[in-house]
C-alpha positions in Angstrom: 190.1 -8.8 -3.0 193.0 -6.6 -1.4 196.4 -8.0 -1.7 198.0 -9.0 1.3 202.1 -8.9 2.3 203.0 -12.4 3.7 205.7 -13.9 5.4 208.7 -13.5 3.2 208.4 -9.8 3.1 211.9 -8.4 2.5 211.0 -4.8 2.9 213.2 -3.7 -0.3 209.9 -1.6 -0.8 210.0 -2.1 -4.5 206.3 -2.6 -4.4 206.0 1.0 -2.8 207.4 2.7 -5.9 204.9 0.9 -8.2 201.6 1.6 -6.1 199.1 3.8 -7.7 197.3 4.6 -4.6 199.9 4.8 -2.2 198.4 1.9 -0.2 201.5 0.2 1.3 203.3 1.4 4.2 205.6 2.3 5.7 207.3 3.6 3.0 211.3 4.3 3.2 210.3 8.0 3.7 208.5 7.3 6.8 210.1 7.0 10.4 208.5 3.7 11.2 210.3 2.1 8.0 213.6 1.5 9.9 212.3 -0.7 12.5 209.3 -2.5 10.8 208.9 -6.1 10.6 207.6 -6.0 7.3 205.3 -3.8 4.9 201.5 -3.7 5.0 198.8 -3.1 2.5 195.7 -1.1 3.5 193.0 -3.2 2.6 190.7 -0.1 2.3 192.6 1.6 -0.3 194.1 -1.2 -2.4 192.6 -1.3 -5.7 193.5 -5.0 -6.5 195.7 -4.0 -9.4 198.7 -6.6 -8.6 201.4 -4.1 -9.6 202.9 -4.9 -6.2 203.0 -8.6 -6.7 204.5 -8.3 -10.0 207.7 -6.4 -8.8 208.0 -8.2 -5.4 211.6 -10.0 -5.6 210.6 -12.7 -3.1 206.9 -13.4 -4.1 205.6 -12.1 -0.7 202.5 -10.2 -2.1 199.5 -12.2 -2.8 195.9 -11.7 -3.2 193.6 -11.8 0.0 191.9 -15.0 -0.9 195.1 -16.9 -2.2 195.4 -20.3 -0.8 198.8 -19.2 1.1 199.7 -20.4 4.6 198.2 -18.4 7.4 196.4 -16.3 4.7 193.6 -15.3 7.1 196.2 -14.2 9.8 198.0 -12.2 7.2 194.9 -10.1 6.4 194.3 -9.3 9.8 197.9 -8.4 10.4 197.8 -6.1 7.2 194.6 -4.5 8.4 195.9 -4.1 12.0 198.8 -2.0 11.2 196.3 0.8 9.7 194.0 0.6 12.7 197.0 1.1 14.9 198.6 3.5 12.5 195.8 5.5 10.6 197.2 7.6 7.7 196.9 11.2 8.1 196.7 11.9 4.4 193.7 11.1 2.4 193.8 8.2 -0.1 194.4 9.1 -3.7 196.5 8.9 -6.8 200.3 8.3 -6.2 202.7 10.0 -8.6 205.1 6.9 -9.0 208.8 7.9 -9.1 210.8 7.6 -12.1 213.2 4.6 -12.3 216.6 5.9 -11.2 218.0 5.3 -15.1 215.5 7.5 -16.1 215.4 10.1 -13.4 219.3 10.7 -14.1 219.2 10.9 -17.8 220.0 14.1 -19.8 223.5 14.5 -18.8 225.6 14.7 -22.2 229.1 13.9 -20.9 228.6 12.1 -17.6 231.9 12.1 -15.5 233.6 8.9 -14.6 233.3 7.4 -11.3 235.1 4.1 -10.3 234.2 2.7 -6.9 235.4 -0.5 -5.5 232.8 -2.4 -3.0 234.2 -4.8 -0.5 231.9 -7.9 0.1 228.9 -9.3 -2.0 225.8 -9.4 0.2 222.9 -7.2 0.1 224.2 -4.1 0.8 226.9 -4.5 -1.4 224.9 -5.3 -4.6 222.3 -2.6 -3.6 225.1 -0.1 -3.7 226.4 -1.4 -7.0 222.9 -1.2 -8.5 222.5 2.5 -7.2 225.7 3.4 -8.9 225.4 1.4 -12.2 221.7 2.2 -12.8 222.5 6.1 -12.8 222.8 7.9 -16.0 224.5 11.3 -14.6 227.9 9.4 -14.2 229.8 6.9 -16.2 230.2 4.5 -13.0 232.6 1.2 -13.1 232.3 -0.8 -10.1 234.8 -3.4 -8.8 233.4 -6.0 -6.3 235.7 -7.9 -4.3 234.7 -11.3 -2.4 237.1 -13.2 -0.4 235.0 -16.6 -0.9 234.9 -18.2 -4.2 231.1 -17.7 -4.3 228.9 -14.5 -3.9 225.8 -13.9 -1.8 226.6 -12.8 1.7 223.6 -13.1 4.0 221.5 -14.3 1.3 223.5 -17.4 0.8 224.8 -17.8 4.0 222.7 -16.4 6.6 219.1 -17.1 5.3 217.4 -20.3 6.6 217.5 -23.0 3.9 213.8 -23.8 4.5 213.2 -20.0 3.6 213.6 -20.4 -0.2 211.3 -17.7 -1.3 213.5 -15.2 0.8 216.6 -16.2 -1.1 215.1 -15.6 -4.5 215.8 -11.9 -4.2 219.5 -13.0 -5.6 217.7 -12.8 -8.8 217.7 -8.9 -8.2 221.7 -9.2 -7.5 222.4 -11.4 -10.6 220.8 -8.7 -12.9 223.1 -6.1 -11.4 226.2 -8.5 -11.7 225.4 -8.6 -15.5 225.4 -4.7 -16.0 227.9 -3.1 -18.1 230.7 -1.6 -15.7 230.5 -4.4 -13.2 233.6 -6.4 -12.5 233.7 -9.2 -10.1 236.9 -10.6 -8.1 236.1 -13.8 -6.1 238.4 -15.3 -4.0 240.3 -12.2 -3.6 240.4 -10.7 0.0 241.4 -7.1 0.4 243.9 -6.8 3.2 245.5 -10.3 2.2 245.8 -10.3 -1.5 245.7 -6.6 -2.4 246.0 -3.8 0.2 243.3 -1.3 0.9 245.7 1.5 -0.3 246.0 -0.4 -3.8 242.3 -0.9 -4.2 241.9 2.7 -3.3 244.7 3.8 -6.0 242.6 2.2 -8.9 239.2 3.9 -7.7 237.8 7.3 -6.7 236.2 5.6 -3.5 235.9 2.2 -1.7 232.3 0.9 -0.3 233.1 -1.3 2.6 230.1 -4.0 2.8 231.7 -6.6 4.8 228.7 -7.2 7.2 229.0 -8.5 10.7 231.2 -11.8 10.9 231.5 -11.6 14.7 228.9 -12.0 17.5 228.1 -10.8 20.9 228.8 -12.9 23.9 226.9 -13.6 26.9 229.9 -12.8 29.5 229.1 -16.2 31.6 231.3 -18.5 33.0 232.0 -21.7 30.8 230.8 -19.9 27.9 233.6 -21.3 25.9 233.5 -25.0 26.7 232.9 -27.4 24.0 229.3 -27.8 23.0 228.7 -23.9 23.7 228.5 -21.9 20.3 227.5 -18.9 18.8 224.3 -19.4 16.7 226.3 -17.6 13.8 228.5 -20.5 13.5 225.8 -23.2 13.5 224.0 -21.0 10.8 227.1 -20.7 8.7 227.8 -24.5 9.3 224.4 -25.7 7.8 224.3 -22.9 5.2 227.6 -24.4 3.6 229.9 -21.5 4.4 233.4 -22.7 3.3 235.0 -21.3 6.6 232.6 -23.6 8.6 231.9 -26.8 6.4 234.6 -28.7 8.6 232.9 -27.6 11.9 231.4 -30.4 14.0 228.2 -30.2 16.3 227.5 -32.8 18.7 223.7 -33.3 18.5 223.6 -36.7 20.5 221.7 -35.1 23.5 218.0 -34.8 23.8 217.8 -31.3 24.6 219.4 -28.2 23.2 219.1 -24.5 24.4 219.1 -21.4 22.2 219.9 -18.2 24.3 217.8 -15.3 22.6 214.6 -15.2 20.9 215.3 -13.2 17.7 214.5 -14.5 14.2 218.1 -16.2 14.2 217.0 -18.1 17.6 213.8 -19.3 16.0 215.8 -20.4 12.7 218.4 -22.4 14.5 215.4 -24.0 16.8 213.5 -25.0 13.6 216.4 -26.5 12.0 217.3 -28.6 14.9 214.0 -30.3 15.2 213.0 -30.2 11.6 212.1 -33.4 9.8 215.2 -34.3 7.6 212.6 -35.2 4.7 211.8 -31.4 4.6 215.5 -30.4 4.9 216.2 -32.6 2.1 214.1 -30.5 -0.2 216.1 -27.2 0.7 219.7 -26.2 -0.2 221.0 -27.0 3.2 224.6 -28.1 3.1 224.9 -31.9 2.5 227.2 -32.2 5.5 224.8 -30.6 7.8 222.0 -32.9 6.2 223.9 -35.9 7.0 224.7 -35.0 10.8 220.9 -33.8 11.3 219.9 -37.3 10.0 221.5 -38.7 12.9 220.3 -36.3 15.5 218.7 -37.1 18.6 217.5 -33.6 19.6 213.9 -33.8 20.4 213.4 -30.4 22.4 215.1 -26.9 22.0 214.4 -24.4 24.9 214.4 -20.9 23.5 215.5 -18.6 26.2 214.3 -14.7 26.5 215.7 -12.3 29.3 212.4 -10.2 29.0 208.7 -10.9 29.1 207.0 -12.2 25.9 205.6 -8.7 25.3 209.4 -8.1 24.4 210.2 -11.1 22.2 212.8 -10.0 19.4 211.7 -12.4 16.9 209.1 -11.0 14.2 205.6 -11.7 14.1 205.7 -13.7 10.5 208.6 -15.8 11.9 206.6 -16.7 15.0 203.6 -17.4 13.1 205.0 -19.6 10.7 206.8 -21.6 13.7 203.5 -22.8 14.7 202.4 -24.7 12.0 205.1 -26.9 11.4 204.3 -30.6 11.0 205.5 -32.8 13.9 206.7 -30.2 16.0 204.8 -28.8 19.1 205.5 -24.9 19.8 204.7 -24.5 23.5 205.2 -21.3 26.0 206.6 -22.4 29.3 204.2 -20.3 31.6 201.0 -18.3 30.9 200.7 -15.5 28.6 198.1 -12.7 28.9 197.1 -11.0 25.8 193.5 -9.5 25.2 191.6 -9.0 21.9 193.6 -5.5 21.2 196.9 -6.7 22.0 199.5 -6.8 19.3 199.5 -9.9 17.1 202.7 -11.2 18.2 201.4 -11.2 21.9 198.3 -13.1 21.0 200.1 -15.7 18.9 202.3 -16.3 22.1 199.3 -16.5 24.1 197.8 -19.1 21.5 200.8 -21.2 22.0 200.9 -21.0 25.7 197.6 -22.7 25.7 198.5 -25.5 23.6 199.3 -29.2 25.1 202.3 -31.1 24.0 201.4 -33.9 21.5 202.8 -37.3 22.4 205.6 -38.2 20.0 206.1 -34.7 18.6 209.4 -32.8 18.7 209.0 -29.4 20.7 210.3 -26.1 20.7 209.7 -24.3 24.0 209.7 -20.6 24.6 210.5 -19.5 28.1 210.6 -15.8 28.9 212.2 -13.7 31.7 215.0 -16.1 32.1 218.6 -15.2 32.1 221.7 -17.6 31.7 224.1 -17.6 34.6 226.8 -20.2 33.8 227.3 -23.1 31.5 228.3 -26.2 33.6 229.8 -29.2 32.6 233.2 -31.5 32.8 235.2 -30.7 30.0 231.9 -29.9 27.7 228.8 -28.2 28.2 226.1 -30.4 29.9 223.9 -27.8 31.7 222.8 -24.1 31.6 222.5 -22.4 34.8 219.7 -19.9 34.5 217.8 -17.3 36.7 214.0 -16.6 36.7 213.2 -14.0 39.0 214.5 -15.1 42.4 214.7 -18.8 41.2 217.7 -20.2 40.0 217.2 -23.3 37.5 219.5 -25.9 35.9 218.4 -27.0 32.3 220.1 -30.2 31.3 221.4 -30.0 27.6 224.0 -31.0 25.3 224.2 -28.0 23.1 223.8 -24.3 23.6 223.6 -21.7 21.0 223.8 -18.0 22.0 221.9 -16.0 19.6 222.2 -12.4 21.0 223.4 -10.6 18.0 225.9 -10.3 15.3 228.8 -7.6 15.4 231.1 -6.4 12.9 234.8 -6.9 13.0 237.4 -4.1 12.6 238.9 -3.2 9.3 242.6 -2.4 9.3 243.2 1.3 8.8 239.7 2.6 9.4 238.1 4.0 12.9 236.1 1.3 14.9 233.1 1.8 17.2 233.9 -1.2 19.7 230.6 -0.7 21.4 228.6 -0.7 18.4 230.4 -3.3 16.4 230.6 -1.1 13.6 233.2 1.2 11.5 232.5 4.7 12.7 230.8 6.6 10.4 228.2 9.6 9.6 225.7 8.7 7.2 227.9 6.2 5.3 231.1 8.4 5.3 233.8 6.9 7.4 234.7 9.3 10.1 236.8 9.9 13.0 234.9 9.4 16.1 236.7 12.1 18.1 236.6 15.0 15.7 234.1 13.8 13.1 236.7 14.3 10.2 236.0 12.0 7.3 238.5 9.5 5.9 238.7 10.5 2.3 237.5 8.0 -0.2 236.1 5.6 2.3 232.5 4.7 2.8 230.4 1.9 4.6 227.0 0.2 3.9 225.1 -2.6 5.6 225.7 -4.2 8.9 229.1 -2.8 9.2 227.8 0.7 9.1 224.6 0.7 11.2 224.8 -2.8 13.1 223.2 -5.9 12.6 219.5 -4.6 12.3 216.7 -5.0 9.9 216.2 -7.6 7.3 217.5 -7.8 3.6 215.6 -4.9 2.1 216.7 -2.6 4.7 220.1 -2.7 3.1 218.8 -1.2 0.0 218.0 2.3 1.6 221.0 1.9 3.8 223.0 1.6 0.7 221.2 4.3 -1.4 222.1 7.0 1.5 225.8 5.9 1.4 226.0 6.2 -2.3 224.4 9.6 -2.1 227.0 10.7 0.2 229.7 9.4 -2.0 228.2 11.0 -5.3 227.8 14.4 -3.2 231.5 14.1 -2.4 232.6 13.5 -5.9 230.4 16.5 -7.4 232.2 18.6 -4.8 235.6 17.5 -5.8 236.4 15.9 -2.5 237.5 12.4 -3.9 241.2 11.7 -5.3 241.3 10.5 -9.0 242.7 7.0 -9.6 246.2 7.0 -10.1 246.0 3.6 -11.9 244.0 2.0 -14.7 241.4 -0.7 -14.1 243.6 -2.9 -16.4 246.2 -2.6 -14.0 244.3 -3.6 -11.1 243.1 -6.7 -13.2 246.8 -7.4 -13.7 247.6 -7.1 -10.2 244.9 -9.5 -9.1 245.8 -12.2 -11.6 249.6 -11.7 -10.3 248.5 -12.0 -6.7 245.8 -14.6 -7.1 245.8 -16.5 -10.4 243.2 -18.8 -9.1 240.9 -15.7 -8.7 237.3 -16.2 -10.2 235.3 -13.6 -12.2 231.5 -13.2 -13.1 231.3 -15.7 -15.5 233.0 -18.3 -13.1 230.1 -17.2 -10.6 227.3 -17.6 -12.9 228.9 -20.9 -14.0 228.8 -22.4 -10.3 225.3 -21.0 -9.9 224.1 -23.1 -12.9 225.9 -26.0 -11.8 224.7 -25.8 -8.5 220.9 -25.3 -9.7 221.2 -28.3 -12.2 222.3 -30.4 -9.4 219.6 -29.4 -7.4 216.7 -30.0 -9.8 218.1 -33.8 -10.1 217.4 -34.4 -6.9 214.1 -32.0 -6.4 216.0 -29.2 -4.4 216.8 -25.2 -5.2 220.4 -26.0 -5.6 223.4 -28.3 -4.2 225.9 -25.8 -2.7 229.4 -26.1 -3.4 231.4 -25.5 -0.2 235.0 -26.2 -1.1 237.1 -23.6 -2.9 238.8 -26.2 -5.0 235.8 -27.7 -6.4 234.3 -24.1 -7.3 237.5 -23.7 -9.4 237.0 -27.0 -11.3 233.4 -26.3 -12.0 234.2 -22.7 -13.3 237.4 -24.1 -15.3 235.1 -26.8 -17.0 232.6 -24.3 -17.9 235.2 -21.9 -19.3 236.7 -24.9 -21.7 
């Protein structure tokens, strides 16, 4: 039976390259790729070879008759994509592209290229792999991460109950073991070493710092205690060191999430999930303790527009409906015919459901806009508008999940409207003149905004690296004025407690070993001092 792409799809398209019959779409070369929720396998073309399943970094591709959750729905979803997007080219043999290492061989004396990467999330590691896998350059990559642990979005953004998605870190771990890769953890560019100092030791700097800010609602009362950005809540339960000491009051029966994208569904699901389920994940221990005492029974998820415009992806919405002990309901009718998109049909199904006595609830409300957070000293309710009707939702916690945004980087032009560093195809550029800032590049969310999924960063990073390489070939990059050894000495002088790649691997092993003892993927270290102790013990 034809293979099927399921919920975990990260869109990194490794599967596309190995498919012998070109049956996985959209490909990165197709316009639809940048906005697709997931990749799809054409059941009429698939020859059941399993090559795609073998290379999938998150185990998202399974045989169509596998005993996987919602497998029947995913067969329909995969087939439906090709019904709505028929292929213009006839099916046939697919010439698989050569791996980058082989495609770039043959250069007898490859030129040296030293690149610093600021950040350690998916775009950072994909950029590092693009550089280090090549054989037409002698690349050296120095990665800076201000935290004592690496991972970025994978570690601190992906929900703890999405463990398969987190396994993409295996790809990044392989990159970190490549010759020419150097890690500086616990080192903040701009605080411990200046950006000019970093550039002096490299030909170029790729900024891959992600989006650590959030978009606001712009309504009165938004900053009352009890009203927070979903980003903060996500960072808290995922064990981000900057947010480990945060407190969230979960004593009220109802919480409200503003926004209905994947982050909104994540926080809603975590708020009402059974603690026994969460104990099998890598959720931070401090969050687990608070959630164990939570009184939240209902989460209302608000969307400004109608159900046909729900921002979440179809796989996330589908998975939400099969959680044990949790009712997923829609407030109001949803009309969806047999030819409607799968997402709308799922919402119509949820709209027909009845509440189960004793179950917790996630209630999706559409066409509803927040007007004001009300409360005496803290958030107690949210005033909302639904058409001409104004309603008041009593609640004790309000989380706004209306988008992440990047923060400015000192010395680089910033686009306030987009929340990104101003750039052209990854080259940092002045917005008024288009003139590039020599030696500076961006990748990931700080480049394009908080859009796409993990794998989207692979091709975003590849575009940036290609621009950097073109500039290097054209002689547009200044040669480093100091040696790599000088940089290592500078880091030791400024941050004697900085950690390296071996330290990170020791921390990773320690977390996984502790997790295995309790039947969990890992137990995260959230304190920098403990991370240093673990790394030091492993080094002795």
